[in-house]
N, CA, C and O atoms as a Maestro MAE file, in Angstrom:
{
 s_m_m2io_version
 :::
 2.0.0
}

f_m_ct {
 s_m_title
 :::
 protein
 m_atom[316] {
  # First column is atom index #
  i_m_mmod_type
  r_m_x_coord
  r_m_y_coord
  r_m_z_coord
  i_m_residue_number
  s_m_chain_name
  s_m_pdb_residue_name
  s_m_pdb_atom_name
  i_m_atomic_number
  :::
  1 25 27.497 -15.392 34.691 1 A "MET " " N  " 7
  2 3 26.878 -16.395 33.856 1 A "MET " " CA " 6
  3 2 25.338 -16.273 33.907 1 A "MET " " C  " 6
  4 15 24.654 -16.455 32.900 1 A "MET " " O  " 8
  5 25 24.830 -15.966 35.080 2 A "LYS " " N  " 7
  6 3 23.391 -15.820 35.262 2 A "LYS " " CA " 6
  7 2 22.868 -14.627 34.461 2 A "LYS " " C  " 6
  8 15 21.777 -14.682 33.894 2 A "LYS " " O  " 8
  9 25 23.662 -13.539 34.418 3 A "LYS " " N  " 7
  10 3 23.264 -12.356 33.655 3 A "LYS " " CA " 6
  11 2 23.102 -12.705 32.177 3 A "LYS " " C  " 6
  12 15 22.128 -12.319 31.530 3 A "LYS " " O  " 8
  13 25 24.067 -13.432 31.673 4 A "ARG " " N  " 7
  14 3 24.038 -13.826 30.259 4 A "ARG " " CA " 6
  15 2 22.814 -14.699 29.974 4 A "ARG " " C  " 6
  16 15 22.145 -14.533 28.955 4 A "ARG " " O  " 8
  17 25 22.537 -15.614 30.872 5 A "GLU " " N  " 7
  18 3 21.387 -16.496 30.705 5 A "GLU " " CA " 6
  19 2 20.081 -15.692 30.682 5 A "GLU " " C  " 6
  20 15 19.212 -15.931 29.844 5 A "GLU " " O  " 8
  21 25 19.956 -14.758 31.594 6 A "ASN " " N  " 7
  22 3 18.757 -13.921 31.641 6 A "ASN " " CA " 6
  23 2 18.636 -13.051 30.388 6 A "ASN " " C  " 6
  24 15 17.547 -12.861 29.846 6 A "ASN " " O  " 8
  25 25 19.777 -12.530 29.946 7 A "TYR " " N  " 7
  26 3 19.792 -11.706 28.742 7 A "TYR " " CA " 6
  27 2 19.321 -12.514 27.528 7 A "TYR " " C  " 6
  28 15 18.481 -12.052 26.756 7 A "TYR " " O  " 8
  29 25 19.859 -13.707 27.369 8 A "LEU " " N  " 7
  30 3 19.491 -14.544 26.234 8 A "LEU " " CA " 6
  31 2 18.017 -14.965 26.296 8 A "LEU " " C  " 6
  32 15 17.345 -15.035 25.267 8 A "LEU " " O  " 8
  33 25 17.526 -15.241 27.489 9 A "LYS " " N  " 7
  34 3 16.114 -15.593 27.634 9 A "LYS " " CA " 6
  35 2 15.220 -14.416 27.244 9 A "LYS " " C  " 6
  36 15 14.198 -14.592 26.581 9 A "LYS " " O  " 8
  37 25 15.615 -13.229 27.661 10 A "ALA " " N  " 7
  38 3 14.837 -12.037 27.322 10 A "ALA " " CA " 6
  39 2 14.829 -11.822 25.811 10 A "ALA " " C  " 6
  40 15 13.790 -11.502 25.233 10 A "ALA " " O  " 8
  41 25 15.979 -11.995 25.177 11 A "ARG " " N  " 7
  42 3 16.068 -11.843 23.722 11 A "ARG " " CA " 6
  43 2 15.193 -12.871 23.013 11 A "ARG " " C  " 6
  44 15 14.494 -12.552 22.051 11 A "ARG " " O  " 8
  45 25 15.242 -14.116 23.505 12 A "ARG " " N  " 7
  46 3 14.431 -15.172 22.915 12 A "ARG " " CA " 6
  47 2 12.945 -14.843 23.050 12 A "ARG " " C  " 6
  48 15 12.178 -15.018 22.103 12 A "ARG " " O  " 8
  49 25 12.548 -14.372 24.214 13 A "ASP " " N  " 7
  50 3 11.144 -14.034 24.445 13 A "ASP " " CA " 6
  51 2 10.688 -12.907 23.516 13 A "ASP " " C  " 6
  52 15 9.575 -12.942 22.990 13 A "ASP " " O  " 8
  53 25 11.553 -11.906 23.318 14 A "LYS " " N  " 7
  54 3 11.211 -10.808 22.410 14 A "LYS " " CA " 6
  55 2 11.057 -11.318 20.982 14 A "LYS " " C  " 6
  56 15 10.125 -10.938 20.273 14 A "LYS " " O  " 8
  57 25 11.980 -12.181 20.570 15 A "LEU " " N  " 7
  58 3 11.941 -12.720 19.217 15 A "LEU " " CA " 6
  59 2 10.689 -13.568 19.001 15 A "LEU " " C  " 6
  60 15 10.038 -13.471 17.960 15 A "LEU " " O  " 8
  61 25 10.360 -14.390 19.978 16 A "VAL " " N  " 7
  62 3 9.157 -15.219 19.877 16 A "VAL " " CA " 6
  63 2 7.914 -14.336 19.807 16 A "VAL " " C  " 6
  64 15 6.995 -14.621 19.039 16 A "VAL " " O  " 8
  65 25 7.878 -13.275 20.595 17 A "ALA " " N  " 7
  66 3 6.728 -12.368 20.585 17 A "ALA " " CA " 6
  67 2 6.599 -11.673 19.229 17 A "ALA " " C  " 6
  68 15 5.493 -11.533 18.707 17 A "ALA " " O  " 8
  69 25 7.722 -11.238 18.661 18 A "LEU " " N  " 7
  70 3 7.687 -10.593 17.345 18 A "LEU " " CA " 6
  71 2 7.195 -11.556 16.267 18 A "LEU " " C  " 6
  72 15 6.387 -11.182 15.417 18 A "LEU " " O  " 8
  73 25 7.683 -12.796 16.305 19 A "LYS " " N  " 7
  74 3 7.253 -13.786 15.322 19 A "LYS " " CA " 6
  75 2 5.764 -14.082 15.463 19 A "LYS " " C  " 6
  76 15 5.056 -14.235 14.468 19 A "LYS " " O  " 8
  77 25 5.299 -14.161 16.696 20 A "LYS " " N  " 7
  78 3 3.884 -14.421 16.938 20 A "LYS " " CA " 6
  79 2 3.028 -13.267 16.422 20 A "LYS " " C  " 6
  80 15 1.976 -13.483 15.821 20 A "LYS " " O  " 8
  81 25 3.485 -12.049 16.660 21 A "GLN " " N  " 7
  82 3 2.756 -10.873 16.196 21 A "GLN " " CA " 6
  83 2 2.714 -10.839 14.664 21 A "GLN " " C  " 6
  84 15 1.668 -10.559 14.078 21 A "GLN " " O  " 8
  85 25 3.842 -11.121 14.020 22 A "ALA " " N  " 7
  86 3 3.887 -11.130 12.559 22 A "ALA " " CA " 6
  87 2 2.965 -12.212 12.004 22 A "ALA " " C  " 6
  88 15 2.282 -11.995 11.003 22 A "ALA " " O  " 8
  89 25 2.943 -13.364 12.644 23 A "ARG " " N  " 7
  90 3 2.070 -14.455 12.208 23 A "ARG " " CA " 6
  91 2 0.604 -14.049 12.338 23 A "ARG " " C  " 6
  92 15 -0.194 -14.313 11.439 23 A "ARG " " O  " 8
  93 25 0.251 -13.417 13.436 24 A "ASN " " N  " 7
  94 3 -1.131 -12.971 13.631 24 A "ASN " " CA " 6
  95 2 -1.535 -11.942 12.579 24 A "ASN " " C  " 6
  96 15 -2.662 -11.965 12.086 24 A "ASN " " O  " 8
  97 25 -0.620 -11.047 12.239 25 A "GLN " " N  " 7
  98 3 -0.917 -10.043 11.215 25 A "GLN " " CA " 6
  99 2 -1.146 -10.709 9.862 25 A "GLN " " C  " 6
  100 15 -2.062 -10.338 9.128 25 A "GLN " " O  " 8
  101 25 -0.305 -11.701 9.532 26 A "ARG " " N  " 7
  102 3 -0.483 -12.412 8.269 26 A "ARG " " CA " 6
  103 2 -1.820 -13.142 8.234 26 A "ARG " " C  " 6
  104 15 -2.504 -13.147 7.210 26 A "ARG " " O  " 8
  105 25 -2.190 -13.756 9.354 27 A "LEU " " N  " 7
  106 3 -3.471 -14.456 9.418 27 A "LEU " " CA " 6
  107 2 -4.637 -13.494 9.242 27 A "LEU " " C  " 6
  108 15 -5.603 -13.816 8.550 27 A "LEU " " O  " 8
  109 25 -4.562 -12.331 9.851 28 A "GLU " " N  " 7
  110 3 -5.626 -11.336 9.716 28 A "GLU " " CA " 6
  111 2 -5.734 -10.846 8.281 28 A "GLU " " C  " 6
  112 15 -6.835 -10.635 7.773 28 A "GLU " " O  " 8
  113 25 -4.591 -10.666 7.630 29 A "MET " " N  " 7
  114 3 -4.612 -10.194 6.249 29 A "MET " " CA " 6
  115 2 -5.232 -11.241 5.329 29 A "MET " " C  " 6
  116 15 -5.983 -10.897 4.417 29 A "MET " " O  " 8
  117 25 -4.927 -12.508 5.561 30 A "THR " " N  " 7
  118 3 -5.500 -13.538 4.697 30 A "THR " " CA " 6
  119 2 -6.994 -13.677 4.932 30 A "THR " " C  " 6
  120 15 -7.735 -14.002 4.005 30 A "THR " " O  " 8
  121 25 -7.443 -13.441 6.139 31 A "LYS " " N  " 7
  122 3 -8.880 -13.487 6.417 31 A "LYS " " CA " 6
  123 2 -9.593 -12.317 5.759 31 A "LYS " " C  " 6
  124 15 -10.739 -12.451 5.330 31 A "LYS " " O  " 8
  125 25 -8.934 -11.180 5.676 32 A "ALA " " N  " 7
  126 3 -9.544 -9.979 5.118 32 A "ALA " " CA " 6
  127 2 -9.589 -10.010 3.591 32 A "ALA " " C  " 6
  128 15 -10.371 -9.282 2.980 32 A "ALA " " O  " 8
  129 25 -8.764 -10.838 2.977 33 A "ARG " " N  " 7
  130 3 -8.725 -10.903 1.518 33 A "ARG " " CA " 6
  131 2 -9.983 -11.564 0.973 33 A "ARG " " C  " 6
  132 15 -10.504 -12.499 1.582 33 A "ARG " " O  " 8
  133 25 -10.473 -11.092 -0.160 34 A "PRO " " N  " 7
  134 3 -11.624 -11.751 -0.787 34 A "PRO " " CA " 6
  135 2 -11.231 -13.151 -1.252 34 A "PRO " " C  " 6
  136 15 -10.096 -13.377 -1.672 34 A "PRO " " O  " 8
  137 25 -12.160 -14.074 -1.175 35 A "SER " " N  " 7
  138 3 -11.820 -15.460 -1.475 35 A "SER " " CA " 6
  139 2 -12.016 -15.828 -2.940 35 A "SER " " C  " 6
  140 15 -11.354 -16.746 -3.425 35 A "SER " " O  " 8
  141 25 -12.890 -15.156 -3.653 36 A "SER " " N  " 7
  142 3 -13.136 -15.541 -5.035 36 A "SER " " CA " 6
  143 2 -12.551 -14.520 -6.003 36 A "SER " " C  " 6
  144 15 -12.325 -13.360 -5.658 36 A "SER " " O  " 8
  145 25 -12.317 -14.982 -7.208 37 A "ALA " " N  " 7
  146 3 -11.754 -14.105 -8.234 37 A "ALA " " CA " 6
  147 2 -12.734 -12.992 -8.588 37 A "ALA " " C  " 6
  148 15 -12.327 -11.868 -8.883 37 A "ALA " " O  " 8
  149 25 -14.012 -13.306 -8.557 38 A "ARG " " N  " 7
  150 3 -15.018 -12.287 -8.873 38 A "ARG " " CA " 6
  151 2 -14.964 -11.154 -7.852 38 A "ARG " " C  " 6
  152 15 -15.020 -9.980 -8.218 38 A "ARG " " O  " 8
  153 25 -14.855 -11.507 -6.577 39 A "ASN " " N  " 7
  154 3 -14.777 -10.479 -5.538 39 A "ASN " " CA " 6
  155 2 -13.519 -9.634 -5.695 39 A "ASN " " C  " 6
  156 15 -13.547 -8.418 -5.505 39 A "ASN " " O  " 8
  157 25 -12.427 -10.285 -6.042 40 A "VAL " " N  " 7
  158 3 -11.172 -9.558 -6.242 40 A "VAL " " CA " 6
  159 2 -11.313 -8.587 -7.408 40 A "VAL " " C  " 6
  160 15 -10.903 -7.430 -7.312 40 A "VAL " " O  " 8
  161 25 -11.890 -9.058 -8.506 41 A "ALA " " N  " 7
  162 3 -12.050 -8.201 -9.682 41 A "ALA " " CA " 6
  163 2 -12.967 -7.022 -9.379 41 A "ALA " " C  " 6
  164 15 -12.681 -5.889 -9.765 41 A "ALA " " O  " 8
  165 25 -14.063 -7.295 -8.690 42 A "GLU " " N  " 7
  166 3 -14.985 -6.207 -8.359 42 A "GLU " " CA " 6
  167 2 -14.333 -5.185 -7.440 42 A "GLU " " C  " 6
  168 15 -14.502 -3.979 -7.621 42 A "GLU " " O  " 8
  169 25 -13.585 -5.672 -6.454 43 A "ALA " " N  " 7
  170 3 -12.914 -4.763 -5.530 43 A "ALA " " CA " 6
  171 2 -11.869 -3.933 -6.260 43 A "ALA " " C  " 6
  172 15 -11.707 -2.744 -5.985 43 A "ALA " " O  " 8
  173 25 -11.163 -4.560 -7.185 44 A "THR " " N  " 7
  174 3 -10.142 -3.844 -7.946 44 A "THR " " CA " 6
  175 2 -10.778 -2.769 -8.816 44 A "THR " " C  " 6
  176 15 -10.311 -1.631 -8.854 44 A "THR " " O  " 8
  177 25 -11.830 -3.135 -9.502 45 A "MET " " N  " 7
  178 3 -12.512 -2.159 -10.358 45 A "MET " " CA " 6
  179 2 -13.071 -1.014 -9.519 45 A "MET " " C  " 6
  180 15 -12.957 0.149 -9.904 45 A "MET " " O  " 8
  181 25 -13.660 -1.328 -8.404 46 A "GLN " " N  " 7
  182 3 -14.234 -0.300 -7.535 46 A "GLN " " CA " 6
  183 2 -13.125 0.614 -7.011 46 A "GLN " " C  " 6
  184 15 -13.298 1.831 -6.949 46 A "GLN " " O  " 8
  185 25 -11.989 0.025 -6.633 47 A "GLY " " N  " 7
  186 3 -10.873 0.820 -6.136 47 A "GLY " " CA " 6
  187 2 -10.332 1.753 -7.194 47 A "GLY " " C  " 6
  188 15 -10.019 2.908 -6.906 47 A "GLY " " O  " 8
  189 25 -10.218 1.264 -8.420 48 A "LYS " " N  " 7
  190 3 -9.720 2.102 -9.509 48 A "LYS " " CA " 6
  191 2 -10.686 3.234 -9.800 48 A "LYS " " C  " 6
  192 15 -10.263 4.365 -10.040 48 A "LYS " " O  " 8
  193 25 -11.974 2.942 -9.781 49 A "GLN " " N  " 7
  194 3 -12.960 3.983 -10.042 49 A "GLN " " CA " 6
  195 2 -12.930 5.034 -8.953 49 A "GLN " " C  " 6
  196 15 -13.023 6.227 -9.238 49 A "GLN " " O  " 8
  197 25 -12.802 4.602 -7.702 50 A "ASP " " N  " 7
  198 3 -12.732 5.558 -6.605 50 A "ASP " " CA " 6
  199 2 -11.497 6.435 -6.740 50 A "ASP " " C  " 6
  200 15 -11.556 7.643 -6.511 50 A "ASP " " O  " 8
  201 25 -10.380 5.825 -7.113 51 A "LEU " " N  " 7
  202 3 -9.140 6.571 -7.271 51 A "LEU " " CA " 6
  203 2 -9.271 7.591 -8.398 51 A "LEU " " C  " 6
  204 15 -8.872 8.745 -8.247 51 A "LEU " " O  " 8
  205 25 -9.832 7.160 -9.531 52 A "GLU " " N  " 7
  206 3 -9.990 8.071 -10.660 52 A "GLU " " CA " 6
  207 2 -10.920 9.226 -10.302 52 A "GLU " " C  " 6
  208 15 -10.644 10.373 -10.654 52 A "GLU " " O  " 8
  209 25 -11.994 8.942 -9.620 53 A "ASN " " N  " 7
  210 3 -12.944 9.985 -9.248 53 A "ASN " " CA " 6
  211 2 -12.319 10.986 -8.294 53 A "ASN " " C  " 6
  212 15 -12.543 12.189 -8.431 53 A "ASN " " O  " 8
  213 25 -11.549 10.520 -7.343 54 A "SER " " N  " 7
  214 3 -10.956 11.438 -6.374 54 A "SER " " CA " 6
  215 2 -9.895 12.317 -7.030 54 A "SER " " C  " 6
  216 15 -9.757 13.489 -6.678 54 A "SER " " O  " 8
  217 25 -9.153 11.763 -7.974 55 A "GLN " " N  " 7
  218 3 -8.122 12.549 -8.636 55 A "GLN " " CA " 6
  219 2 -8.731 13.522 -9.642 55 A "GLN " " C  " 6
  220 15 -8.241 14.640 -9.801 55 A "GLN " " O  " 8
  221 25 -9.778 13.106 -10.306 56 A "ALA " " N  " 7
  222 3 -10.367 13.946 -11.345 56 A "ALA " " CA " 6
  223 2 -11.070 15.158 -10.753 56 A "ALA " " C  " 6
  224 15 -11.184 16.182 -11.426 56 A "ALA " " O  " 8
  225 25 -11.537 15.075 -9.537 57 A "THR " " N  " 7
  226 3 -12.278 16.182 -8.953 57 A "THR " " CA " 6
  227 2 -11.374 17.255 -8.371 57 A "THR " " C  " 6
  228 15 -11.842 18.363 -8.109 57 A "THR " " O  " 8
  229 25 -10.127 16.973 -8.163 58 A "ASP " " N  " 7
  230 3 -9.223 17.957 -7.573 58 A "ASP " " CA " 6
  231 2 -8.774 18.936 -8.657 58 A "ASP " " C  " 6
  232 15 -8.071 18.532 -9.583 58 A "ASP " " O  " 8
  233 25 -9.159 20.209 -8.569 59 A "PRO " " N  " 7
  234 3 -8.836 21.168 -9.633 59 A "PRO " " CA " 6
  235 2 -7.342 21.457 -9.755 59 A "PRO " " C  " 6
  236 15 -6.862 21.724 -10.856 59 A "PRO " " O  " 8
  237 25 -6.607 21.412 -8.667 60 A "SER " " N  " 7
  238 3 -5.175 21.709 -8.757 60 A "SER " " CA " 6
  239 2 -4.453 20.641 -9.565 60 A "SER " " C  " 6
  240 15 -3.521 20.949 -10.308 60 A "SER " " O  " 8
  241 25 -4.873 19.393 -9.426 61 A "ILE " " N  " 7
  242 3 -4.252 18.318 -10.203 61 A "ILE " " CA " 6
  243 2 -4.573 18.495 -11.680 61 A "ILE " " C  " 6
  244 15 -3.712 18.293 -12.537 61 A "ILE " " O  " 8
  245 25 -5.803 18.869 -11.974 62 A "LEU " " N  " 7
  246 3 -6.179 19.089 -13.368 62 A "LEU " " CA " 6
  247 2 -5.381 20.236 -13.980 62 A "LEU " " C  " 6
  248 15 -4.964 20.151 -15.135 62 A "LEU " " O  " 8
  249 25 -5.168 21.296 -13.225 63 A "GLN " " N  " 7
  250 3 -4.390 22.428 -13.726 63 A "GLN " " CA " 6
  251 2 -2.958 22.011 -14.024 63 A "GLN " " C  " 6
  252 15 -2.394 22.396 -15.048 63 A "GLN " " O  " 8
  253 25 -2.376 21.230 -13.139 64 A "VAL " " N  " 7
  254 3 -1.000 20.774 -13.346 64 A "VAL " " CA " 6
  255 2 -0.926 19.897 -14.585 64 A "VAL " " C  " 6
  256 15 -0.008 20.034 -15.394 64 A "VAL " " O  " 8
  257 25 -1.893 18.994 -14.735 65 A "ARG " " N  " 7
  258 3 -1.904 18.120 -15.913 65 A "ARG " " CA " 6
  259 2 -2.032 18.927 -17.206 65 A "ARG " " C  " 6
  260 15 -1.334 18.657 -18.183 65 A "ARG " " O  " 8
  261 25 -2.916 19.905 -17.204 66 A "LYS " " N  " 7
  262 3 -3.099 20.732 -18.401 66 A "LYS " " CA " 6
  263 2 -1.836 21.520 -18.721 66 A "LYS " " C  " 6
  264 15 -1.463 21.653 -19.887 66 A "LYS " " O  " 8
  265 25 -1.178 22.040 -17.692 67 A "ALA " " N  " 7
  266 3 0.056 22.796 -17.903 67 A "ALA " " CA " 6
  267 2 1.146 21.895 -18.475 67 A "ALA " " C  " 6
  268 15 1.875 22.293 -19.384 67 A "ALA " " O  " 8
  269 25 1.254 20.688 -17.942 68 A "LEU " " N  " 7
  270 3 2.256 19.752 -18.461 68 A "LEU " " CA " 6
  271 2 1.957 19.363 -19.906 68 A "LEU " " C  " 6
  272 15 2.869 19.269 -20.727 68 A "LEU " " O  " 8
  273 25 0.691 19.140 -20.215 69 A "ALA " " N  " 7
  274 3 0.319 18.779 -21.582 69 A "ALA " " CA " 6
  275 2 0.652 19.913 -22.544 69 A "ALA " " C  " 6
  276 15 1.175 19.672 -23.632 69 A "ALA " " O  " 8
  277 25 0.355 21.140 -22.149 70 A "ALA " " N  " 7
  278 3 0.658 22.289 -23.004 70 A "ALA " " CA " 6
  279 2 2.163 22.427 -23.198 70 A "ALA " " C  " 6
  280 15 2.630 22.715 -24.300 70 A "ALA " " O  " 8
  281 25 2.902 22.227 -22.149 71 A "ARG " " N  " 7
  282 3 4.362 22.328 -22.225 71 A "ARG " " CA " 6
  283 2 4.938 21.267 -23.156 71 A "ARG " " C  " 6
  284 15 5.816 21.555 -23.969 71 A "ARG " " O  " 8
  285 25 4.436 20.033 -23.032 72 A "LEU " " N  " 7
  286 3 4.909 18.959 -23.907 72 A "LEU " " CA " 6
  287 2 4.545 19.234 -25.363 72 A "LEU " " C  " 6
  288 15 5.355 19.005 -26.262 72 A "LEU " " O  " 8
  289 25 3.338 19.720 -25.595 73 A "ARG " " N  " 7
  290 3 2.936 20.057 -26.968 73 A "ARG " " CA " 6
  291 2 3.863 21.109 -27.549 73 A "ARG " " C  " 6
  292 15 4.281 21.004 -28.702 73 A "ARG " " O  " 8
  293 25 4.185 22.118 -26.760 74 A "ALA " " N  " 7
  294 3 5.056 23.192 -27.236 74 A "ALA " " CA " 6
  295 2 6.448 22.653 -27.556 74 A "ALA " " C  " 6
  296 15 7.045 23.046 -28.559 74 A "ALA " " O  " 8
  297 25 6.967 21.769 -26.727 75 A "GLU " " N  " 7
  298 3 8.294 21.203 -26.972 75 A "GLU " " CA " 6
  299 2 8.303 20.322 -28.210 75 A "GLU " " C  " 6
  300 15 9.265 20.344 -28.977 75 A "GLU " " O  " 8
  301 25 7.257 19.557 -28.411 76 A "VAL " " N  " 7
  302 3 7.186 18.673 -29.572 76 A "VAL " " CA " 6
  303 2 7.057 19.483 -30.852 76 A "VAL " " C  " 6
  304 15 7.656 19.133 -31.869 76 A "VAL " " O  " 8
  305 25 6.292 20.549 -30.816 77 A "VAL " " N  " 7
  306 3 6.109 21.390 -31.999 77 A "VAL " " CA " 6
  307 2 7.423 22.077 -32.357 77 A "VAL " " C  " 6
  308 15 7.740 22.218 -33.539 77 A "VAL " " O  " 8
  309 25 8.185 22.502 -31.366 78 A "ARG " " N  " 7
  310 3 9.474 23.162 -31.633 78 A "ARG " " CA " 6
  311 2 10.458 22.215 -32.300 78 A "ARG " " C  " 6
  312 15 11.261 22.654 -33.122 78 A "ARG " " O  " 8
  313 25 10.420 20.966 -31.980 79 A "GLN " " N  " 7
  314 3 11.386 20.011 -32.540 79 A "GLN " " CA " 6
  315 2 10.946 19.595 -33.878 79 A "GLN " " C  " 6
  316 15 11.617 18.793 -34.527 79 A "GLN " " O  " 8
  :::
 }
 m_bond[315] {
  # First column is bond index #
  i_m_from
  i_m_to
  i_m_order
  :::
  1 1 2 1
  2 2 3 1
  3 3 4 2
  4 3 5 1
  5 5 6 1
  6 6 7 1
  7 7 8 2
  8 7 9 1
  9 9 10 1
  10 10 11 1
  11 11 12 2
  12 11 13 1
  13 13 14 1
  14 14 15 1
  15 15 16 2
  16 15 17 1
  17 17 18 1
  18 18 19 1
  19 19 20 2
  20 19 21 1
  21 21 22 1
  22 22 23 1
  23 23 24 2
  24 23 25 1
  25 25 26 1
  26 26 27 1
  27 27 28 2
  28 27 29 1
  29 29 30 1
  30 30 31 1
  31 31 32 2
  32 31 33 1
  33 33 34 1
  34 34 35 1
  35 35 36 2
  36 35 37 1
  37 37 38 1
  38 38 39 1
  39 39 40 2
  40 39 41 1
  41 41 42 1
  42 42 43 1
  43 43 44 2
  44 43 45 1
  45 45 46 1
  46 46 47 1
  47 47 48 2
  48 47 49 1
  49 49 50 1
  50 50 51 1
  51 51 52 2
  52 51 53 1
  53 53 54 1
  54 54 55 1
  55 55 56 2
  56 55 57 1
  57 57 58 1
  58 58 59 1
  59 59 60 2
  60 59 61 1
  61 61 62 1
  62 62 63 1
  63 63 64 2
  64 63 65 1
  65 65 66 1
  66 66 67 1
  67 67 68 2
  68 67 69 1
  69 69 70 1
  70 70 71 1
  71 71 72 2
  72 71 73 1
  73 73 74 1
  74 74 75 1
  75 75 76 2
  76 75 77 1
  77 77 78 1
  78 78 79 1
  79 79 80 2
  80 79 81 1
  81 81 82 1
  82 82 83 1
  83 83 84 2
  84 83 85 1
  85 85 86 1
  86 86 87 1
  87 87 88 2
  88 87 89 1
  89 89 90 1
  90 90 91 1
  91 91 92 2
  92 91 93 1
  93 93 94 1
  94 94 95 1
  95 95 96 2
  96 95 97 1
  97 97 98 1
  98 98 99 1
  99 99 100 2
  100 99 101 1
  101 101 102 1
  102 102 103 1
  103 103 104 2
  104 103 105 1
  105 105 106 1
  106 106 107 1
  107 107 108 2
  108 107 109 1
  109 109 110 1
  110 110 111 1
  111 111 112 2
  112 111 113 1
  113 113 114 1
  114 114 115 1
  115 115 116 2
  116 115 117 1
  117 117 118 1
  118 118 119 1
  119 119 120 2
  120 119 121 1
  121 121 122 1
  122 122 123 1
  123 123 124 2
  124 123 125 1
  125 125 126 1
  126 126 127 1
  127 127 128 2
  128 127 129 1
  129 129 130 1
  130 130 131 1
  131 131 132 2
  132 131 133 1
  133 133 134 1
  134 134 135 1
  135 135 136 2
  136 135 137 1
  137 137 138 1
  138 138 139 1
  139 139 140 2
  140 139 141 1
  141 141 142 1
  142 142 143 1
  143 143 144 2
  144 143 145 1
  145 145 146 1
  146 146 147 1
  147 147 148 2
  148 147 149 1
  149 149 150 1
  150 150 151 1
  151 151 152 2
  152 151 153 1
  153 153 154 1
  154 154 155 1
  155 155 156 2
  156 155 157 1
  157 157 158 1
  158 158 159 1
  159 159 160 2
  160 159 161 1
  161 161 162 1
  162 162 163 1
  163 163 164 2
  164 163 165 1
  165 165 166 1
  166 166 167 1
  167 167 168 2
  168 167 169 1
  169 169 170 1
  170 170 171 1
  171 171 172 2
  172 171 173 1
  173 173 174 1
  174 174 175 1
  175 175 176 2
  176 175 177 1
  177 177 178 1
  178 178 179 1
  179 179 180 2
  180 179 181 1
  181 181 182 1
  182 182 183 1
  183 183 184 2
  184 183 185 1
  185 185 186 1
  186 186 187 1
  187 187 188 2
  188 187 189 1
  189 189 190 1
  190 190 191 1
  191 191 192 2
  192 191 193 1
  193 193 194 1
  194 194 195 1
  195 195 196 2
  196 195 197 1
  197 197 198 1
  198 198 199 1
  199 199 200 2
  200 199 201 1
  201 201 202 1
  202 202 203 1
  203 203 204 2
  204 203 205 1
  205 205 206 1
  206 206 207 1
  207 207 208 2
  208 207 209 1
  209 209 210 1
  210 210 211 1
  211 211 212 2
  212 211 213 1
  213 213 214 1
  214 214 215 1
  215 215 216 2
  216 215 217 1
  217 217 218 1
  218 218 219 1
  219 219 220 2
  220 219 221 1
  221 221 222 1
  222 222 223 1
  223 223 224 2
  224 223 225 1
  225 225 226 1
  226 226 227 1
  227 227 228 2
  228 227 229 1
  229 229 230 1
  230 230 231 1
  231 231 232 2
  232 231 233 1
  233 233 234 1
  234 234 235 1
  235 235 236 2
  236 235 237 1
  237 237 238 1
  238 238 239 1
  239 239 240 2
  240 239 241 1
  241 241 242 1
  242 242 243 1
  243 243 244 2
  244 243 245 1
  245 245 246 1
  246 246 247 1
  247 247 248 2
  248 247 249 1
  249 249 250 1
  250 250 251 1
  251 251 252 2
  252 251 253 1
  253 253 254 1
  254 254 255 1
  255 255 256 2
  256 255 257 1
  257 257 258 1
  258 258 259 1
  259 259 260 2
  260 259 261 1
  261 261 262 1
  262 262 263 1
  263 263 264 2
  264 263 265 1
  265 265 266 1
  266 266 267 1
  267 267 268 2
  268 267 269 1
  269 269 270 1
  270 270 271 1
  271 271 272 2
  272 271 273 1
  273 273 274 1
  274 274 275 1
  275 275 276 2
  276 275 277 1
  277 277 278 1
  278 278 279 1
  279 279 280 2
  280 279 281 1
  281 281 282 1
  282 282 283 1
  283 283 284 2
  284 283 285 1
  285 285 286 1
  286 286 287 1
  287 287 288 2
  288 287 289 1
  289 289 290 1
  290 290 291 1
  291 291 292 2
  292 291 293 1
  293 293 294 1
  294 294 295 1
  295 295 296 2
  296 295 297 1
  297 297 298 1
  298 298 299 1
  299 299 300 2
  300 299 301 1
  301 301 302 1
  302 302 303 1
  303 303 304 2
  304 303 305 1
  305 305 306 1
  306 306 307 1
  307 307 308 2
  308 307 309 1
  309 309 310 1
  310 310 311 1
  311 311 312 2
  312 311 313 1
  313 313 314 1
  314 314 315 1
  315 315 316 2
  :::
 }
}
């Protein structure tokens, strides 16, 4: 009976620790979020621009895109 009691206490302690950790992570995320709509919009625009710039500069991605575009054009013209 004592073994079972210790086992259940250990499980409870693990569960409480996990819930506490998840709560702390949620609190940190809400603190890190911008508070105003203007900040959110600016961050979103900046993120999109950074993403576009990083993708546009990679020559292998551009080559793949051009090849796909040419292939699609050829298929559309055939039909």
